[in-house]
Backbone bond lengths (Angstrom), bond angles and torsions (degrees), N, CA, C in turn:
res aa  C-N    CA-C-N  psi(-1)  N-CA   C-N-CA  omega(-1)  CA-C   N-CA-C  phi
1 M - - - 1.472 - - 1.517 109.92 -
2 Q 1.310 116.34 143.97 1.466 121.82 179.05 1.530 109.42 -97.50
3 V 1.326 114.62 119.51 1.463 122.23 -174.70 1.524 109.95 -117.21
4 G 1.314 117.13 124.20 1.458 121.04 -178.36 1.522 112.80 -98.39
5 Y 1.331 116.05 152.04 1.465 121.92 173.74 1.526 107.91 -134.48
6 A 1.337 115.44 124.45 1.465 121.26 -179.13 1.522 109.11 -124.97
7 R 1.340 115.65 140.63 1.464 119.54 179.60 1.522 110.67 -150.50
8 V 1.337 114.85 137.71 1.456 121.74 165.90 1.516 106.78 -121.77
9 S 1.329 116.59 162.18 1.460 120.14 -169.81 1.517 114.54 -85.78
10 T 1.335 117.58 -25.80 1.460 119.91 -175.80 1.517 110.85 -131.87
11 L 1.333 116.02 161.03 1.460 121.83 -176.73 1.522 112.59 -65.04
12 D 1.350 117.42 -27.71 1.462 119.59 -176.41 1.530 112.87 -86.58
13 Q 1.326 117.31 -0.87 1.457 119.71 177.47 1.526 110.41 -88.29
14 N 1.333 115.17 156.14 1.464 121.40 -173.04 1.530 111.05 -103.47
15 L 1.319 116.35 131.34 1.459 122.19 179.21 1.525 113.18 -88.70
16 E 1.318 117.29 -5.83 1.460 121.17 -168.61 1.527 112.91 -58.23
17 R 1.322 117.84 -42.82 1.471 119.64 -177.78 1.531 111.00 -62.28
18 Q 1.321 116.24 -42.38 1.462 119.75 178.95 1.527 110.98 -65.20
19 L 1.350 116.05 -44.91 1.459 120.07 -178.28 1.525 111.38 -61.54
20 T 1.332 115.71 -41.09 1.466 120.37 178.94 1.516 111.03 -62.48
21 S 1.334 116.61 -43.76 1.466 121.09 -179.50 1.518 111.25 -66.59
22 L 1.334 117.29 -40.14 1.471 120.92 -179.78 1.526 111.15 -65.49
23 K 1.334 116.02 -42.75 1.466 119.59 178.77 1.519 110.70 -65.27
24 K 1.322 116.81 -40.22 1.464 121.23 179.17 1.526 110.40 -63.52
25 A 1.339 116.00 -31.87 1.465 120.91 -179.82 1.521 112.24 -79.61
26 G 1.343 116.42 -4.70 1.459 119.98 175.33 1.509 116.25 104.26
27 A 1.343 118.21 8.07 1.459 120.56 -179.36 1.523 110.45 -62.53
28 K 1.318 117.33 125.51 1.457 122.56 179.80 1.527 112.14 -91.44
29 K 1.327 115.39 -28.02 1.458 120.75 177.64 1.520 107.40 -135.48
30 I 1.339 116.41 133.26 1.462 120.76 -175.76 1.524 110.23 -125.86
31 F 1.312 115.59 129.71 1.462 122.18 172.72 1.527 106.48 -101.48
32 Q 1.326 116.05 130.86 1.467 119.61 -176.16 1.520 111.27 -137.40
33 E 1.335 115.80 151.77 1.458 119.95 177.80 1.518 111.04 -161.88
34 K 1.325 114.25 157.87 1.457 122.68 176.22 1.519 107.36 -115.17
35 I 1.330 114.97 95.86 1.453 120.79 -174.13 1.523 108.93 -160.96
36 S 1.321 116.59 150.77 1.461 120.95 179.07 1.516 111.00 -64.03
37 G 1.333 115.61 149.66 1.455 120.42 177.39 1.516 112.51 -96.35
38 K 1.340 117.07 24.94 1.470 120.82 -175.85 1.516 112.43 -65.02
39 D 1.334 117.96 -23.43 1.463 121.44 175.89 1.521 108.76 -151.06
40 T 1.317 116.79 -175.31 1.465 120.78 -176.76 1.523 112.53 -96.12
41 N 1.312 117.67 7.87 1.461 121.94 -179.86 1.528 110.12 -83.57
42 R 1.356 114.23 70.03 1.460 121.23 -177.26 1.525 109.17 -127.02
43 P 1.337 117.13 124.52 1.474 121.23 -174.61 1.525 114.77 -54.73
44 A 1.346 116.82 -50.28 1.468 119.33 -176.96 1.520 111.36 -67.58
45 L 1.323 117.12 -36.01 1.466 120.61 177.55 1.525 110.15 -62.20
46 K 1.337 116.31 -45.71 1.464 120.51 179.73 1.526 111.27 -62.53
47 K 1.330 116.67 -41.34 1.466 120.41 179.09 1.530 110.68 -63.95
48 M 1.331 115.37 -40.46 1.460 119.70 179.86 1.526 110.65 -64.01
49 L 1.330 117.08 -45.29 1.461 120.89 -178.57 1.534 111.68 -66.38
50 T 1.326 116.13 -31.98 1.468 120.08 176.38 1.522 110.89 -73.29
51 Y 1.309 116.53 -34.63 1.464 122.57 -173.96 1.528 113.06 -72.50
52 I 1.322 117.68 -37.97 1.465 120.41 -170.87 1.531 111.95 -67.09
53 H 1.337 114.39 151.87 1.462 121.58 -179.29 1.531 109.66 -131.84
54 E 1.316 114.95 179.61 1.457 120.84 179.84 1.523 111.31 -57.12
55 D 1.341 114.81 135.96 1.469 124.63 178.71 1.531 113.69 73.58
56 D 1.341 118.30 2.56 1.462 119.68 171.99 1.523 109.17 -69.68
57 Q 1.315 115.72 158.49 1.456 121.67 176.03 1.531 108.65 -119.30
58 V 1.327 115.94 119.04 1.466 121.38 177.83 1.522 108.30 -90.34
59 I 1.336 116.25 123.62 1.467 120.84 -175.67 1.524 109.95 -114.29
60 V 1.336 116.56 129.17 1.464 122.34 173.35 1.521 108.49 -132.02
61 L 1.320 116.05 153.79 1.466 119.80 -179.64 1.521 111.24 -66.54
62 S 1.335 116.22 -44.06 1.459 121.61 179.60 1.522 108.36 -149.31
63 L 1.311 115.90 160.79 1.459 120.65 -173.53 1.526 112.24 -63.80
64 D 1.331 117.85 -31.46 1.469 119.33 -177.29 1.525 112.22 -73.32
65 R 1.336 118.15 -7.18 1.469 119.35 173.03 1.531 110.09 -70.23
66 L 1.333 116.29 -24.98 1.466 119.89 177.85 1.520 111.91 -77.79
67 G 1.336 116.66 -36.01 1.457 119.27 -177.71 1.508 112.18 -172.33
68 R 1.331 114.69 171.59 1.454 120.73 -175.54 1.520 112.49 -95.51
69 N 1.324 117.65 -29.64 1.462 119.21 -177.04 1.525 110.55 -123.84
70 N 1.327 114.92 161.08 1.459 120.80 -174.23 1.525 113.14 -61.02
71 Q 1.329 116.85 -35.94 1.460 119.82 -178.50 1.525 111.12 -63.83
72 D 1.342 116.36 -48.56 1.465 119.96 179.40 1.523 111.21 -62.16
73 I 1.325 115.86 -44.11 1.465 120.14 -179.36 1.524 110.38 -61.59
74 S 1.337 116.03 -43.79 1.468 120.27 -179.48 1.523 111.08 -62.54
75 E 1.341 116.85 -41.17 1.462 120.24 -179.54 1.532 111.21 -65.37
76 I 1.340 116.59 -39.69 1.464 120.22 178.74 1.526 110.30 -65.96
77 I 1.339 116.42 -43.25 1.464 120.10 178.98 1.526 110.70 -62.25
78 E 1.344 116.53 -41.92 1.461 120.50 178.76 1.529 111.38 -61.98
79 Y 1.347 115.89 -37.62 1.458 118.67 179.20 1.527 110.86 -68.56
80 I 1.328 116.52 -40.05 1.467 120.61 176.81 1.532 109.59 -59.72
81 E 1.332 116.42 -42.24 1.462 121.05 177.89 1.530 110.68 -65.40
82 H 1.335 115.98 -38.47 1.463 120.81 178.18 1.530 111.11 -60.07
83 K 1.326 115.85 -35.25 1.467 120.19 177.88 1.535 111.54 -80.76
84 K 1.349 115.32 1.64 1.469 123.04 179.60 1.525 112.11 63.11
85 A 1.324 114.49 32.27 1.467 120.85 174.25 1.522 108.17 -101.65
86 V 1.334 116.23 173.75 1.464 122.34 -178.35 1.528 109.04 -122.07
87 L 1.312 116.45 137.49 1.465 121.29 177.84 1.520 110.06 -94.68
88 R 1.336 115.88 133.83 1.468 121.90 175.18 1.525 108.54 -123.62
89 V 1.319 116.64 121.90 1.465 122.53 179.64 1.526 107.51 -108.83
90 L 1.314 117.02 117.79 1.462 120.87 -168.55 1.528 114.08 -65.76
91 N 1.335 117.84 -26.76 1.464 117.80 -179.95 1.531 112.05 -94.71
92 L 1.346 116.39 14.55 1.459 121.91 175.38 1.531 109.21 -122.46
93 P 1.326 117.62 161.97 1.470 120.03 178.42 1.526 111.73 -56.57
94 T 1.319 116.36 143.73 1.464 121.19 -179.63 1.528 110.15 -112.42
95 F 1.324 115.16 151.06 1.466 120.31 -179.62 1.526 110.30 -123.95
96 D 1.325 115.59 37.37 1.457 120.85 -179.24 1.526 112.59 -62.31
97 N 1.333 116.49 -24.28 1.462 119.83 -178.20 1.525 112.53 -81.67
98 V 1.333 117.32 -5.78 1.462 120.95 177.66 1.527 108.60 -82.71
99 Q 1.303 116.81 119.16 1.464 121.50 -174.43 1.527 112.66 -75.71
100 D 1.327 116.49 -35.06 1.467 120.99 -179.75 1.526 109.30 -73.60
101 K 1.338 116.77 113.44 1.455 121.24 -176.40 1.528 112.22 -62.26
102 N 1.333 116.89 -38.38 1.464 119.75 179.60 1.520 111.41 -65.47
103 L 1.318 116.58 -41.35 1.459 120.93 177.66 1.522 110.18 -66.67
104 Q 1.335 116.49 -38.66 1.455 121.06 178.28 1.519 110.69 -60.52
105 R 1.330 116.57 -43.86 1.466 120.74 178.55 1.524 110.97 -64.83
106 L 1.329 116.51 -41.63 1.460 121.27 -179.61 1.524 111.24 -61.11
107 L 1.331 116.14 -47.92 1.463 120.60 -179.86 1.532 111.06 -64.99
108 T 1.327 116.22 -41.72 1.463 120.47 179.06 1.523 111.05 -61.75
109 N 1.334 116.58 -45.54 1.461 120.79 -179.85 1.517 111.46 -63.65
110 L 1.321 116.83 -36.25 1.459 120.91 178.46 1.527 110.61 -63.37
111 V 1.325 115.86 -45.83 1.468 120.51 178.69 1.525 110.83 -62.55
112 L 1.343 116.98 -41.54 1.465 121.38 -179.80 1.522 110.97 -63.06
113 E 1.319 117.34 -41.83 1.462 120.33 179.52 1.527 110.88 -64.90
114 I 1.323 116.14 -41.08 1.471 120.23 177.49 1.525 110.06 -63.51
115 Y 1.336 116.12 -41.86 1.466 120.74 -179.78 1.520 110.68 -62.97
116 K 1.333 116.81 -45.02 1.467 119.92 -179.08 1.521 110.71 -63.69
117 Y 1.323 116.79 -39.68 1.466 120.21 177.71 1.525 110.76 -64.56
118 T 1.334 115.75 -43.73 1.467 120.32 -179.55 1.528 110.87 -63.41
119 A 1.336 117.20 -42.01 1.462 121.34 -179.84 1.525 110.81 -63.27
120 E 1.336 116.56 -43.04 1.460 120.32 179.67 1.530 110.65 -66.46
121 N 1.324 116.21 -39.90 1.462 120.61 178.40 1.520 110.83 -65.12
122 E 1.340 116.41 -37.61 1.461 120.83 178.68 1.517 110.74 -64.65
123 R 1.343 117.55 -40.75 1.462 121.18 177.36 1.526 110.67 -61.16
124 T 1.340 116.08 -41.56 1.466 120.70 179.05 1.519 110.48 -62.52
125 Q 1.325 117.16 -42.51 1.462 121.04 179.57 1.528 111.52 -66.26
126 I 1.350 116.17 -37.80 1.464 120.20 178.16 1.527 110.01 -61.29
127 R 1.346 116.02 -45.88 1.469 120.38 179.05 1.519 111.02 -59.70
128 E 1.348 116.04 -41.66 1.452 120.24 -178.58 1.534 110.97 -67.64
129 R 1.338 117.80 -39.71 1.467 120.46 178.09 1.522 110.93 -65.00
130 Q 1.333 116.44 -38.36 1.461 119.69 177.79 1.518 110.63 -64.27
131 R 1.349 115.98 -43.86 1.459 120.21 179.83 1.524 110.93 -61.73
132 Q 1.350 116.29 -43.75 1.453 120.81 179.45 1.530 111.14 -64.47
133 G 1.330 116.26 -39.80 1.460 119.91 179.08 1.520 112.22 -61.90
134 I 1.321 116.46 -42.48 1.469 120.92 179.20 1.525 110.46 -66.31
135 E 1.340 116.77 -41.69 1.467 120.12 179.76 1.527 111.09 -63.14
136 L 1.345 116.44 -42.09 1.469 119.70 178.47 1.527 111.03 -64.62
137 A 1.333 115.91 -40.57 1.462 119.89 178.98 1.519 110.88 -64.36
138 K 1.317 117.34 -38.84 1.468 121.11 177.90 1.518 110.50 -63.84
139 Q 1.330 116.24 -41.09 1.465 120.47 179.30 1.518 111.62 -63.70
140 R 1.330 116.62 -34.75 1.470 121.10 179.14 1.524 111.74 -83.93
141 G 1.312 116.11 -6.40 1.457 120.50 178.87 1.510 114.08 75.24
142 I 1.346 118.15 24.52 1.465 119.93 -177.60 1.527 112.22 -115.89
143 Y 1.339 116.87 2.98 1.469 118.46 179.99 1.518 109.52 -73.44
144 Q 1.315 116.15 126.00 1.458 121.61 -175.03 1.528 112.71 -100.66
145 G 1.340 117.11 -0.31 1.462 118.55 -177.19 1.507 110.86 75.91
146 G 1.316 115.98 -152.32 1.460 119.42 -179.72 1.516 111.51 88.14
147 I 1.309 115.98 166.76 1.452 122.10 -177.60 1.523 109.66 -116.74
148 P 1.340 118.46 108.92 1.467 120.35 177.43 1.527 110.43 -59.01
149 Q 1.310 116.07 143.65 1.456 120.70 -176.76 1.527 112.64 -88.67
150 Y 1.318 116.56 -43.15 1.461 120.51 -177.42 1.528 109.80 -109.10
151 T 1.328 116.61 90.85 1.456 122.95 177.35 1.525 108.42 -144.70
152 V 1.327 116.26 169.28 1.457 120.66 179.00 1.525 111.48 -69.37
153 D 1.345 116.32 -16.54 1.468 121.17 179.53 1.519 112.52 -110.53
154 S 1.322 118.07 16.66 1.455 121.41 -177.23 1.525 111.27 -57.48
155 K 1.337 116.13 141.77 1.463 121.54 177.18 1.532 110.85 -70.49
156 N 1.320 115.71 -22.42 1.460 120.92 179.72 1.529 109.46 -89.38
157 P 1.351 118.45 111.94 1.469 120.65 -176.27 1.526 113.67 -56.69
158 Q 1.338 116.34 -38.51 1.458 119.89 -178.69 1.525 111.34 -65.95
159 K 1.343 116.03 -43.95 1.465 119.77 -179.68 1.522 110.96 -70.28
160 R 1.326 116.71 -33.39 1.467 119.76 176.37 1.523 109.99 -65.00
161 H 1.329 116.37 -43.37 1.461 120.14 178.92 1.534 110.66 -65.01
162 T 1.341 116.51 -41.64 1.467 120.15 178.71 1.520 110.48 -60.68
163 Y 1.331 116.06 -42.99 1.466 120.67 178.60 1.528 110.90 -59.90
164 E 1.334 116.87 -47.00 1.460 120.68 -178.66 1.527 110.99 -64.50
165 R 1.337 116.26 -36.74 1.459 120.22 178.31 1.532 110.67 -66.26
166 I 1.337 116.74 -41.88 1.466 120.84 178.62 1.525 110.14 -63.31
167 V 1.330 116.77 -42.04 1.467 121.02 178.27 1.533 110.46 -60.50
168 E 1.324 116.52 -42.19 1.466 120.30 179.63 1.526 111.19 -63.53
169 L 1.340 116.42 -43.40 1.466 119.97 -179.41 1.526 111.23 -67.80
170 L 1.340 116.67 -37.55 1.473 119.84 176.90 1.530 110.46 -64.35
171 H 1.324 115.25 -38.21 1.457 119.30 177.32 1.535 110.11 -64.79
172 A 1.339 116.49 -42.79 1.461 120.61 178.15 1.525 110.61 -62.60
173 K 1.321 116.40 -39.23 1.471 121.42 178.27 1.524 109.85 -62.81
174 Q 1.335 115.83 -41.40 1.454 120.64 179.51 1.530 111.24 -64.56
175 Q 1.355 115.21 -31.49 1.464 119.95 179.89 1.520 113.13 -81.69
176 G 1.344 116.70 0.16 1.459 119.67 175.43 1.514 115.98 109.96
177 Q 1.346 117.55 -1.19 1.468 118.85 178.60 1.525 109.48 -67.67
178 K 1.336 116.27 137.81 1.461 120.86 -176.47 1.530 110.31 -80.49
179 I 1.301 115.92 90.74 1.462 122.03 177.88 1.528 108.07 -147.51
180 T 1.305 117.08 137.41 1.456 121.11 -176.14 1.524 111.15 -99.33
181 I 1.323 115.62 163.94 1.469 121.30 176.26 1.526 109.74 -59.88
182 A 1.328 116.45 -39.35 1.465 120.77 -179.98 1.523 110.99 -62.85
183 E 1.340 117.39 -40.17 1.465 120.97 178.61 1.520 111.48 -67.07
184 I 1.325 116.28 -40.57 1.470 120.38 178.14 1.522 109.68 -61.59
185 A 1.341 116.24 -44.19 1.466 120.86 -179.78 1.518 111.06 -63.98
186 R 1.323 116.81 -46.15 1.465 121.04 -178.21 1.524 111.75 -64.57
187 D 1.322 117.17 -44.50 1.458 120.80 -177.20 1.525 112.30 -66.91
188 N 1.328 117.12 -23.63 1.463 120.36 -178.60 1.522 113.15 -106.90
189 G 1.335 116.76 2.44 1.455 120.54 175.42 1.519 113.92 67.84
190 V 1.352 117.01 34.50 1.469 121.17 179.38 1.531 108.85 -128.64
191 S 1.318 115.62 174.25 1.464 120.47 179.61 1.522 110.80 -82.68
192 R 1.333 115.55 157.71 1.457 119.65 176.61 1.521 111.17 -65.72
193 N 1.338 116.32 -32.70 1.458 119.50 178.44 1.528 111.44 -59.54
194 L 1.349 116.02 -39.63 1.459 119.28 179.01 1.522 110.72 -64.55
195 V 1.332 116.30 -42.42 1.465 119.86 179.62 1.528 110.16 -62.55
196 Y 1.342 116.90 -41.51 1.467 120.50 178.23 1.529 110.92 -63.61
197 K 1.333 116.86 -38.76 1.461 120.36 178.94 1.523 111.67 -64.32
198 I 1.335 115.32 -42.42 1.467 119.19 178.69 1.518 109.85 -66.59
199 Q 1.325 116.31 -39.89 1.468 120.35 178.28 1.528 110.54 -60.37
200 K 1.318 116.17 -42.63 1.459 120.44 179.26 1.516 110.56 -67.68
201 Q 1.333 116.42 -38.05 1.457 121.22 -178.64 1.525 111.82 -65.44
202 L 1.328 117.21 -29.41 1.457 120.59 179.05 1.525 111.62 -69.79
203 V 1.324 115.65 -25.06 1.464 120.71 178.77 1.520 110.79 -90.43
204 Q 1.336 115.60 -41.82 1.461 121.64 -178.66 1.517 108.72 -136.12
205 P 1.323 120.04 124.65 1.454 122.38 -176.00 1.509 112.17 -53.58
206 Q 1.330 115.83 136.11 1.441 122.48 179.93 1.531 110.08 -117.07
207 V 1.312 117.22 145.09 1.468 121.72 178.89 1.500 110.91 -74.36
208 H 1.347 116.13 -39.95 1.458 121.22 -177.99 1.522 109.60 -124.83
209 P 1.358 119.38 82.99 1.457 120.57 -179.05 1.504 114.12 -70.45
210 D 1.359 119.30 -10.68 1.458 120.68 -179.63 1.514 110.89 -91.84
């Protein structure tokens, strides 16, 4: 059976895009919730993990819907494997055509590990570009100080998560996924101007990405 899991971080965000994608992917039963992914203490997530059985397929739109950090994501994936189910992430390559379930799991896990490494490396590069941008601005005498609100190092966990989610969607857009700036802004509860600023900052370091 194909089981979907959808999550947004705040009550004012819309689950519709995720639900539509999960249904299109064949999900027969969907667990959904509006809650932060800061930890694994989420009611719908727990119900989904309890519900799944051997040979079920767990479908999520993207890996960060399962969790915010690599440790939580890894633990959830391990539990799914323990239940002898298979994880399918819609914005990653799929191996549904592989008949051997063990090989399918192996290939899926390999892709997930590469994705997690790439995501962590991207965060490191973002931090370095921000640092370089501030240093250049200081050298030119135009750095005004202040604390950016939406960055990978934001003091506000919610805004930091929103920033990372926007970066992921912009990356997916760059890779050819059909998603607009307006959709990214709406799904994350921010303005289009902010999304454009973050998009520009990913190409050229910005002093004030918020």
